[in-house]
C-alpha positions as CSV (number, residue, x, y, z in Angstrom):
1,M,58.8,162.5,26.5
2,A,60.0,165.3,28.4
3,D,61.2,167.6,25.5
4,R,58.1,167.3,23.5
5,K,54.5,168.9,24.1
6,I,51.4,167.7,22.0
7,L,50.1,171.0,20.7
8,Y,47.3,169.7,18.8
9,E,45.8,166.7,16.4
10,D,44.7,167.1,13.0
11,E,42.0,164.3,12.1
12,T,41.3,163.6,8.2
13,V,39.7,161.1,6.5
14,N,40.2,159.5,2.7
15,N,43.7,161.6,2.6
16,S,41.6,164.6,1.6
17,R,42.6,168.0,1.1
18,S,42.7,169.5,4.6
19,T,40.9,172.4,5.3
20,F,41.1,174.1,8.6
21,L,37.2,175.0,10.2
22,S,37.6,174.8,13.6
23,R,40.0,174.6,16.7
24,S,38.5,173.6,20.3
25,L,40.8,173.6,23.4
26,S,40.5,171.0,26.0
27,Y,42.5,170.6,29.0
28,L,43.1,167.6,30.5
29,S,42.4,167.1,34.4
30,A,44.9,168.9,36.9
31,G,44.6,165.7,39.3
32,I,45.0,163.6,36.0
33,C,48.7,165.3,35.0
34,V,50.9,167.6,36.4
35,L,51.5,169.2,33.0
36,T,48.9,170.2,31.1
37,L,48.7,168.6,27.3
38,T,46.7,171.3,24.8
39,F,45.3,169.9,22.2
40,F,43.8,171.9,18.8
41,V,41.2,169.4,17.1
42,V,40.9,170.3,13.4
43,T,38.5,168.3,11.3
44,D,38.7,167.8,7.7
45,V,35.7,169.6,5.6
46,N,34.6,166.4,3.9
47,A,35.4,164.1,7.1
48,G,32.7,164.8,9.7
49,E,33.8,163.1,12.4
50,R,37.2,160.3,12.6
51,T,36.2,156.8,11.9
52,S,38.3,154.1,12.4
53,G,39.6,152.0,9.2
54,D,42.9,152.1,6.9
55,N,42.0,155.2,5.5
56,S,41.7,157.3,8.5
57,R,44.5,159.2,9.7
58,T,45.5,162.0,12.5
59,I,48.1,164.9,12.1
60,Q,49.5,165.4,15.7
61,V,52.0,168.2,16.5
62,E,54.7,168.1,18.8
63,K,57.0,171.2,20.1
64,T,60.7,169.9,20.7
65,E,63.0,171.6,23.3
66,N,65.1,173.1,20.4
67,G,61.9,175.3,19.7
68,G,61.0,173.4,16.7
69,Y,57.8,171.8,15.9
70,E,57.2,168.1,14.3
71,N,54.0,166.9,13.0
72,I,53.3,163.0,12.7
73,T,50.8,161.7,10.6
74,Y,49.8,158.7,12.0
75,Q,47.2,155.8,10.1
76,W,44.6,154.0,12.2
77,I,44.7,150.3,12.0
78,N,41.9,149.7,14.3
79,E,40.0,151.9,17.3
80,T,43.0,152.0,19.4
81,D,45.9,151.4,17.2
82,R,47.7,154.0,14.6
83,V,51.2,153.6,13.3
84,P,53.3,156.8,11.9
85,V,53.4,157.2,8.5
86,K,55.2,160.8,7.7
87,S,56.5,163.2,9.7
88,F,57.8,167.2,9.2
89,R,60.1,169.0,11.4
90,E,60.9,172.3,11.3
91,T,63.9,173.2,13.6
92,E,65.1,177.1,14.1
93,T,68.7,177.4,13.1
94,E,71.1,180.4,13.1
95,G,70.0,182.9,10.3
96,G,67.1,180.6,9.2
97,V,65.0,177.5,9.5
98,S,65.3,173.6,9.0
99,V,63.0,171.5,7.3
100,R,62.9,167.5,7.1
101,I,60.3,165.6,5.7
102,V,60.5,161.6,6.3
103,N,58.3,159.0,5.0
104,F,57.6,156.1,7.1
105,C,57.2,152.4,5.3
106,D,57.4,148.8,6.9
107,G,59.8,150.7,9.9
108,E,62.2,152.0,7.9
109,E,63.0,155.8,7.1
110,Q,62.6,157.3,3.6
111,V,63.7,161.3,3.7
112,L,61.9,163.1,1.5
113,M,63.3,166.5,2.2
114,D,66.3,167.8,4.2
115,C,67.3,171.4,4.0
116,R,67.7,174.5,5.3
117,Y,66.7,178.1,4.0
118,D,67.5,182.0,4.9
119,K,64.0,183.7,5.8
120,S,65.6,186.8,5.2
121,R,66.2,185.6,1.4
122,F,63.0,184.0,0.9
123,P,60.3,185.8,3.0
124,Y,57.3,185.6,0.6
125,Y,57.5,181.6,0.4
126,F,58.5,180.8,4.6
127,E,57.6,182.1,7.5
128,S,59.3,181.9,10.8
129,C,59.4,178.4,12.6
130,S,55.7,178.1,14.3
131,Y,53.0,175.4,15.3
132,Y,51.1,176.8,12.8
133,N,53.4,175.8,10.2
134,K,52.8,178.5,7.6
135,N,55.4,177.8,5.1
136,I,55.1,176.2,1.7
137,F,56.6,173.2,2.8
138,F,53.7,172.0,5.1
139,D,51.3,172.8,2.6
140,F,52.8,169.9,0.6
141,Y,53.3,167.7,3.5
142,S,49.4,168.3,4.3
143,D,48.4,168.0,0.8
144,N,49.4,164.6,0.1
145,P,51.8,165.7,-2.8
146,V,53.7,163.6,-5.0
147,W,57.6,163.8,-4.0
148,E,60.5,162.7,-6.0
149,K,64.0,161.2,-5.3
150,T,66.6,163.9,-5.1
151,V,68.9,164.6,-8.2
152,S,72.2,165.3,-7.3
153,V,74.1,167.8,-10.3
154,K,77.5,168.3,-10.6
155,N,78.4,171.5,-13.0
156,G,81.9,173.1,-12.3
157,R,82.7,173.6,-9.0
158,Q,79.2,173.8,-7.5
159,A,77.0,170.6,-6.6
160,Y,73.2,170.9,-6.2
161,T,70.7,168.7,-4.8
162,L,67.1,169.2,-6.6
163,Y,63.9,168.1,-4.9
164,Y,60.5,168.2,-6.7
165,A,57.3,168.2,-5.6
166,Q,54.1,168.5,-7.2
167,E,50.6,170.1,-5.5
168,I,46.9,169.6,-7.1
169,Q,45.3,172.3,-7.6
170,H,41.6,172.2,-6.8
171,D,38.4,174.5,-7.9
172,S,37.7,177.2,-5.5
173,E,33.7,176.1,-5.1
174,K,34.0,172.6,-6.0
175,Q,37.3,171.0,-4.0
176,E,37.0,167.5,-5.2
177,K,37.4,168.9,-9.0
178,V,40.8,169.2,-10.2
179,T,41.8,172.1,-12.1
180,G,45.5,171.4,-13.0
181,Y,49.2,170.8,-11.1
182,E,51.8,172.8,-9.9
183,G,55.2,171.5,-9.4
184,H,58.0,172.9,-7.4
185,L,61.6,172.4,-8.0
186,W,63.9,173.5,-5.0
187,V,67.7,173.8,-5.6
188,T,70.1,173.4,-2.4
189,D,73.6,174.0,-2.4
190,E,76.2,171.4,-0.6
191,N,75.3,172.7,2.7
192,T,72.1,171.8,2.0
193,E,70.6,175.3,2.3
194,I,67.7,176.3,-0.7
195,V,69.2,178.8,-3.4
196,K,66.7,178.8,-5.6
197,R,62.9,177.8,-6.0
198,L,61.4,177.2,-9.6
199,F,57.8,176.1,-10.1
200,W,55.3,175.4,-13.0
201,Q,51.9,174.7,-14.1
202,S,50.6,172.1,-15.9
203,E,47.2,170.3,-17.1
204,A,48.3,167.0,-16.1
205,P,50.4,165.6,-13.2
206,Y,54.1,164.3,-14.3
207,T,54.9,160.9,-14.5
208,K,58.8,160.8,-14.7
209,I,61.6,162.9,-13.7
210,T,65.0,162.0,-15.2
211,W,68.4,164.1,-15.3
212,K,69.8,164.3,-19.1
213,K,72.5,166.3,-20.6
214,S,70.1,169.1,-21.1
215,G,69.1,169.1,-18.0
216,L,66.5,168.4,-15.5
217,S,63.3,166.3,-17.6
218,I,60.0,166.5,-16.5
219,K,57.4,163.8,-18.1
220,Y,53.7,164.5,-17.7
221,A,50.9,162.2,-18.2
222,D,49.7,164.1,-21.6
223,G,53.0,163.5,-23.3
224,G,54.2,166.9,-22.8
225,E,57.8,167.6,-21.0
226,R,59.6,170.4,-19.5
227,I,63.1,170.8,-19.2
228,C,65.1,172.7,-16.7
229,T,68.6,173.6,-17.8
230,I,71.4,173.9,-15.9
231,S,71.2,177.8,-16.6
232,E,68.2,178.0,-15.0
233,I,69.1,176.0,-12.1
234,E,72.6,178.2,-11.5
235,K,71.0,181.7,-12.3
236,D,70.4,184.0,-9.6
237,P,66.3,184.6,-9.5
238,V,67.0,188.6,-8.7
239,E,69.3,188.7,-11.5
240,A,66.9,187.1,-13.7
241,I,64.0,188.8,-13.1
242,C,65.7,192.3,-13.6
243,E,67.2,191.3,-17.1
244,K,63.5,190.0,-18.2
245,C,62.1,193.1,-16.9
246,M,64.7,195.5,-18.5
247,Q,63.6,193.5,-22.0
248,I,59.9,194.3,-21.5
249,D,58.5,197.0,-24.0
250,Y,56.7,199.8,-22.5
251,E,56.3,201.8,-25.3
252,L,52.8,203.4,-26.0
253,K,50.8,202.3,-29.3
254,V,48.3,204.5,-30.8
255,N,47.1,202.8,-33.7
256,P,45.8,204.8,-36.5
257,I,42.7,204.8,-38.4
258,D,42.6,203.5,-41.4
259,G,41.4,206.1,-43.6
260,K,40.6,203.5,-46.8
261,K,38.0,201.8,-44.2
262,Y,36.3,204.7,-42.5
263,N,35.0,208.0,-43.8
264,A,33.2,210.7,-43.0
265,V,29.6,208.9,-43.8
266,M,30.8,206.0,-41.4
267,D,32.1,208.6,-38.6
268,Q,28.6,209.9,-38.1
269,R,27.4,206.1,-38.5
270,Y,29.8,205.0,-35.5
271,R,29.0,208.0,-33.4
272,D,25.7,207.7,-33.4
273,A,25.5,204.1,-32.6
274,F,27.7,204.6,-29.5
275,Y,25.8,207.6,-28.7
276,R,22.6,205.6,-28.8
277,A,24.1,203.0,-26.7
278,I,25.5,205.2,-23.7
279,S,22.1,207.1,-23.9
280,G,20.2,204.1,-23.0
281,Q,18.2,204.0,-26.4
282,D,19.7,200.9,-28.0
283,R,20.9,197.7,-26.3
284,V,24.2,196.5,-26.5
285,R,25.4,192.8,-26.7
286,T,27.5,191.1,-23.9
287,A,30.0,188.8,-24.2
288,E,27.4,185.9,-22.9
289,G,25.5,187.2,-26.1
290,E,22.5,188.6,-24.0
291,E,21.6,192.0,-25.2
292,I,20.9,194.5,-22.3
293,Y,21.0,198.3,-21.7
294,L,23.9,199.8,-20.1
295,K,22.2,200.8,-17.3
296,E,21.4,197.5,-16.4
297,Y,24.8,196.6,-16.7
298,W,27.0,199.3,-14.7
299,F,25.2,199.2,-11.8
300,Y,27.3,202.2,-10.1
301,Q,26.4,204.8,-12.1
302,G,22.7,203.5,-13.2
303,D,19.9,200.8,-12.5
304,P,16.9,199.3,-14.4
305,H,14.9,202.1,-13.5
306,M,16.9,205.1,-13.6
307,E,15.3,207.8,-16.5
308,N,17.7,207.4,-19.6
309,E,18.8,211.2,-19.5
310,R,19.8,210.8,-15.4
311,F,21.7,207.5,-16.5
312,L,23.6,209.9,-19.3
313,K,24.1,212.7,-17.2
314,N,25.8,210.4,-14.3
315,L,28.1,208.9,-17.4
316,I,29.2,212.4,-18.6
317,E,30.3,213.4,-14.8
318,N,31.9,210.2,-13.9
319,T,33.6,209.0,-16.9
320,R,36.8,209.5,-19.0
321,F,36.0,208.9,-22.5
322,Y,38.8,207.7,-25.2
323,Y,37.6,207.5,-28.9
324,M,40.5,205.6,-31.0
325,D,41.2,201.9,-32.6
326,F,41.8,199.6,-29.2
327,D,42.0,196.6,-31.2
328,G,44.4,197.4,-34.3
329,D,41.3,196.8,-37.0
330,G,41.9,200.3,-38.4
331,L,38.4,201.9,-36.7
332,P,37.2,203.6,-33.8
333,E,36.2,201.9,-30.4
334,L,34.8,204.0,-27.6
335,V,36.5,203.2,-24.5
336,M,35.2,204.4,-21.0
337,D,36.8,204.5,-17.7
338,I,34.0,204.5,-15.4
339,I,34.2,205.5,-11.7
340,G,32.8,202.5,-9.8
341,D,32.2,200.5,-12.9
342,G,35.6,199.9,-14.2
343,L,37.5,200.1,-17.7
344,H,35.3,198.8,-20.8
345,V,35.6,199.2,-24.6
346,L,32.4,199.2,-26.7
347,K,32.6,197.8,-30.4
348,Y,30.1,198.9,-33.3
349,L,29.6,196.2,-35.8
350,P,28.3,198.0,-38.5
351,D,26.9,194.8,-40.4
352,E,24.8,193.8,-37.7
353,E,24.1,197.4,-36.3
354,I,24.9,196.6,-32.8
355,V,27.2,197.6,-30.3
356,E,29.0,195.0,-28.1
357,L,30.8,195.3,-24.8
358,F,33.8,194.1,-26.3
359,F,36.1,194.2,-23.1
360,G,35.5,195.3,-19.5
361,Y,36.6,195.0,-16.0
362,E,33.7,195.6,-14.2
363,K,33.4,196.5,-10.5
364,M,37.0,197.2,-10.6
365,P,38.2,200.9,-10.9
366,Y,41.6,200.3,-10.6
367,Y,42.4,199.9,-14.4
368,D,43.7,202.5,-16.3
369,L,44.1,203.4,-20.2
370,L,47.8,203.7,-21.3
371,G,47.4,203.0,-25.3
372,S,45.7,200.7,-27.7
373,G,45.3,197.4,-26.1
374,Q,47.8,198.7,-23.4
375,L,46.5,198.9,-19.7
376,C,47.8,199.9,-16.1
377,Y,46.5,198.2,-13.4
378,R,47.2,199.9,-9.8
379,N,45.8,199.0,-6.4
380,G,47.0,201.7,-3.4
381,M,43.5,200.1,-1.6
382,M,45.6,197.2,0.4
383,A,47.0,197.8,3.8
384,N,50.2,199.3,3.6
385,K,50.7,198.1,0.0
386,F,50.5,199.5,-3.4
387,M,50.4,197.1,-6.4
388,W,51.5,197.9,-10.1
389,R,50.6,195.7,-13.0
390,Y,51.1,196.2,-17.0
391,D,48.6,194.2,-18.9
392,T,47.7,194.0,-22.8
393,V,44.6,193.2,-24.3
394,D,44.8,191.4,-27.7
395,A,42.3,191.5,-31.0
396,C,39.8,189.0,-29.3
397,G,39.9,190.7,-26.3
398,Q,41.6,188.5,-24.0
399,V,43.8,190.2,-21.4
400,R,47.7,189.1,-20.9
401,W,49.4,189.8,-17.7
402,I,52.8,191.0,-18.4
403,V,54.6,192.0,-15.0
404,S,53.2,193.3,-11.7
405,F,55.4,195.4,-9.0
406,E,54.5,195.8,-5.4
407,E,55.7,198.1,-2.8
408,D,55.1,196.8,0.9
409,A,55.4,198.9,3.4
410,D,54.3,196.5,6.4
411,Y,57.3,193.8,5.6
412,K,58.5,192.5,9.0
413,P,61.8,190.7,8.2
414,H,62.8,190.9,12.1
415,K,59.7,189.3,13.7
416,E,61.9,188.5,16.7
417,D,63.1,192.0,17.1
418,E,60.5,194.5,18.8
419,E,62.6,197.5,18.0
420,I,62.1,197.2,14.3
421,W,58.4,197.5,13.6
422,W,58.3,197.9,10.0
423,D,60.3,198.0,6.8
424,M,59.8,198.3,3.4
425,A,60.0,195.4,0.5
426,Y,60.2,195.8,-3.2
427,W,58.4,192.4,-5.1
428,V,58.4,191.6,-8.8
429,Y,56.4,189.0,-10.4
430,L,56.8,188.0,-14.1
431,D,56.3,184.7,-14.8
432,E,55.6,181.6,-12.8
433,E,58.9,179.7,-13.2
434,L,60.5,182.5,-11.0
435,G,57.6,183.4,-8.9
436,M,57.5,186.4,-7.1
437,I,60.8,188.0,-6.3
438,Q,62.2,190.4,-3.9
439,V,64.5,192.9,-5.5
440,S,66.4,196.0,-3.8
441,E,65.0,199.4,-3.7
442,D,67.5,200.6,-6.5
443,Q,66.9,197.8,-8.6
444,Y,63.0,198.0,-8.1
445,L,63.4,201.9,-9.0
446,K,65.5,200.5,-12.4
447,I,63.4,198.2,-13.7
448,T,60.0,200.0,-13.2
449,E,61.3,203.6,-14.1
450,R,60.3,202.9,-18.1
451,F,56.9,201.5,-16.6
452,M,56.2,204.6,-14.7
453,D,57.0,207.0,-17.5
454,A,54.3,205.2,-19.6
455,V,51.9,205.4,-16.9
456,E,52.9,209.1,-16.7
457,H,52.6,209.8,-20.4
458,A,49.4,207.7,-21.1
459,V,47.2,208.9,-23.9
460,S,44.7,211.8,-23.0
461,A,41.5,211.3,-22.4
462,Q,38.7,213.3,-24.3
463,T,35.6,215.0,-23.4
464,F,32.1,213.7,-24.4
465,E,31.8,216.8,-26.3
466,E,35.0,216.3,-28.2
467,I,33.7,212.6,-29.5
468,F,30.0,213.2,-29.9
469,G,29.8,217.1,-30.2
470,E,26.9,219.3,-28.3
471,R,23.9,217.1,-28.3
472,E,20.3,217.5,-27.0
473,Y,19.2,214.4,-25.7
474,S,15.9,212.9,-27.4
475,L,14.3,209.6,-27.1
476,S,14.0,209.2,-30.8
477,A,17.1,210.6,-32.0
478,P,20.1,212.8,-31.0
479,I,19.9,216.5,-32.2
480,F,23.1,217.3,-33.8
481,L,24.2,221.0,-32.7
482,D,27.3,221.1,-33.5
483,H,30.0,218.5,-35.0
484,S,32.2,217.8,-38.2
485,F,34.7,215.0,-39.0
486,K,38.1,215.2,-39.3
487,L,40.8,212.3,-39.8
488,S,43.9,213.8,-37.6
489,G,47.0,212.4,-35.7
490,G,47.2,211.5,-32.1
491,Y,44.5,208.8,-31.4
492,G,44.0,208.9,-35.3
493,L,40.6,210.9,-34.8
494,G,39.9,214.3,-33.8
495,I,36.9,216.9,-33.4
496,Q,37.4,220.1,-34.9
497,K,34.2,222.1,-34.1
498,A,32.8,224.2,-36.8
499,L,33.3,227.8,-37.2
């Protein structure tokens, strides 16, 4: 094999999910061979040492003469003999990379995928050709996915070939535990070039894929069905995600307090309950049903041994307070954006006379309150990246991820060009079907304009005194120095100091 060079072998057992743990470099003796063959040995996390048997496999990586790489999976028949069962070949082409995946069965080849892709068009999913093969195709190849035969679709002048593959999702801690399935659909044109990728998540594996007049039908083991229409297949993903983003409602919501439910007596009762909770006099109930003091829960501002007065002082100095109807029930909640401890919502339950943690993001200081049940996530702590996200919270405290935006100043689509050190890329994630889509700067500015406007005009925080009045701390009960009740606009509640 003059045009090839073996780079490494990957030994796996039981066809389990491969996890690269270690690579050891070993050189053959120069006296035995003029050319040095380099091997990287990678052992499966569940495999230990390779054992002979029908379910013992080795992945061998060979470099081809055209600058590409081919991975060949061999099945060991006995201690010395093996046969190829599958191969993955990746080759550099003009402006992109070609991928060919083949199954070997009884001496015959079955082509599972034969396509090309443009690296600049799909940089998020694919990287350039390398012996590490860090692209999404190799993830499927090494994970023993279920591949479906191609389905050719002719619509008008354009003909498409659809490739479908399914990947098993595992629990991050218990790899043997299956948590779901992720199906990927690649759409290629007449020139075998990928023009689009769609993917769906499901709880059950798919059992059958057929082409119908309505589109591609994917049936699942639990009886469910997903129809991918011609329109979805043909529509440009950038155009689709821009259209969907322009339909998102970012209007800031401020739920009014219900005056029929909430009067001056209740106002004092609610504020007193919240005050006793944050000053360490009363325990609060967590989502797990445990009753604890907040200084035991918010470790950045407090600790179990801290004096209550000190804890309250820390909160006053390091918290943005909001007294508003957060969940839409017509009654106020205390929203606290705490430095280091994140954004939390406290809810008072008068029938039980207890304050509960209705919603909270511990140790995540990246959330800001926009309006009632509306949150903005922003994270500029990643190297050369800035991420925005718009989330909503329902009446049960469940978060819904609406859309996320990412500005990547470390994007390098021209890795082969040393003169171009970096570039700016803009990404949008709206739903699992479209995935992460790169858009132009003009498109990014247009679809984020209303979101950024909502961030700029988010509800204003209130001071501790505006919500609780001027109080002197007491272990028995708060002493009111200056406080009066008034229903007003804005957040639905306001404080008017007595003159």
